[in-house]
C-alpha positions in Angstrom: 35.3 107.0 218.8 38.5 104.9 219.0 36.6 101.8 217.8 35.1 103.8 214.8 38.6 105.1 213.9 40.0 101.6 214.1 37.3 100.3 211.8 38.0 103.1 209.3 41.7 102.6 209.4 41.7 98.9 208.7 39.2 99.0 205.9 40.6 97.4 202.8 40.5 100.5 200.7 42.4 102.7 203.2 45.1 100.1 203.7 45.4 99.5 200.0 45.7 103.3 199.4 48.4 103.6 202.1 50.4 100.7 200.6 50.0 102.3 197.1 51.3 105.7 198.4 54.3 104.1 200.1 55.2 102.0 197.1 54.7 105.1 194.8 57.1 107.2 196.9 59.7 104.4 196.9 59.2 104.0 193.1 59.6 107.8 192.7 63.0 107.7 194.5 64.2 104.8 192.4 63.2 106.6 189.2 64.9 109.8 190.4 68.1 107.9 191.0 67.7 106.2 187.6 67.4 109.6 185.8 70.1 111.4 187.8 72.6 108.6 188.1 72.1 106.4 185.1 70.3 108.2 182.2 71.5 111.8 182.4 75.3 111.2 182.8 75.5 109.4 179.3 73.3 112.1 177.8 75.5 114.8 179.3 78.6 113.0 178.0 77.1 112.8 174.5 76.4 116.5 174.6 80.0 117.4 175.5 80.2 116.7 179.2 77.1 118.7 180.2 75.8 118.1 183.8 72.1 119.0 183.6 71.7 119.1 187.3 73.9 122.2 187.4 72.4 124.0 184.4 70.8 127.2 185.7 70.4 130.8 184.8 71.0 133.6 187.4 68.1 136.0 187.5 69.5 138.1 190.4 72.9 138.1 191.9 73.4 137.1 195.5 75.7 138.5 198.2 78.7 136.9 196.5 79.1 138.0 192.9 78.8 135.4 190.1 79.9 133.1 188.5 78.4 130.3 190.5 79.8 126.8 189.8 76.8 124.9 191.1 73.1 125.4 192.0 74.1 124.9 195.7 76.7 127.7 195.4 74.2 130.0 193.9 71.7 129.2 196.6 74.3 129.7 199.4 75.1 133.1 197.9 71.4 134.0 198.0 71.1 134.3 194.2 67.8 134.0 192.5 68.2 131.3 189.9 66.1 129.4 187.3 67.2 125.7 187.5 66.2 124.6 184.1 68.6 121.6 184.1 66.8 120.2 187.2 63.5 120.8 185.4 64.7 118.7 182.5 65.6 115.9 184.9 62.2 116.2 186.5 60.5 115.9 183.1 62.4 112.8 182.3 61.5 111.3 185.7 57.9 112.1 185.0 58.0 110.4 181.6 59.5 107.3 183.0 56.9 107.1 185.8 54.1 107.8 183.4 55.3 105.1 181.1 55.7 102.6 183.9 52.1 103.4 185.2 50.8 103.0 181.6 52.4 99.6 181.3 51.0 98.6 184.7 47.5 99.7 183.8 47.8 98.0 180.4 48.7 94.7 182.1 45.9 95.0 184.6 43.4 95.7 181.8 44.6 92.5 180.0 44.1 90.5 183.1 40.6 91.9 183.6 39.7 91.1 180.0 40.9 87.6 180.3 38.7 87.0 183.3 35.6 88.7 182.0 32.8 86.5 180.8 32.3 86.9 177.1 29.0 88.6 176.3 26.6 86.4 174.3 26.0 87.5 170.7 22.8 89.5 170.4 19.8 87.5 169.2 19.1 87.9 165.5 16.5 90.5 164.5 16.1 89.2 161.0 15.8 85.8 159.3 15.8 84.7 155.7 12.7 83.5 153.9 13.3 79.8 153.0 11.5 80.4 149.6 12.8 83.7 148.3 15.9 84.2 150.5 14.8 87.8 151.5 15.6 89.1 154.9 12.5 89.6 157.0 11.8 90.3 160.7 12.2 87.3 163.1 8.6 87.7 164.3 7.1 87.4 160.8 4.9 84.4 160.0 4.4 85.2 156.3 7.0 86.6 153.9 6.0 90.1 152.7 7.8 89.6 149.4 6.6 86.2 148.2 3.7 85.8 150.7 4.8 82.3 151.6 3.8 80.8 155.0 6.9 80.6 157.1 8.0 77.9 159.4 8.6 79.5 162.9 11.8 77.4 163.4 13.6 79.2 160.4 16.1 81.6 161.7 
């Protein structure tokens, strides 16, 4: 049983998937930091000093009466809140990740297309009669329009 598990665990696809998950998680934390620490502060500044990470709506008061200055303060008070500012941050993170994945897939598709063998053009199904210049099937030995005997090498 251990031998079978070892064979399964070291298969290329399993190892590739594990590496992809680890890199994806690391990339997610980088994007989260990019959104929270780089993108949202200037946006908040442009909107009059708004900090989106602390934008929330109190649905039910906690043990301590509102107002709550931060999401953490509301959570500590036991209030039920809707953190729509964090939701906006999450949407921006998702859009950045989706764009990065799109660019990666686009690049991979270009590489694949460059390495693919070009498909040969399909063989012609018609040829022109050398006497009346009418298009006729390739297999024809006599032109149906001018009744001329055709050379088989004409294509």
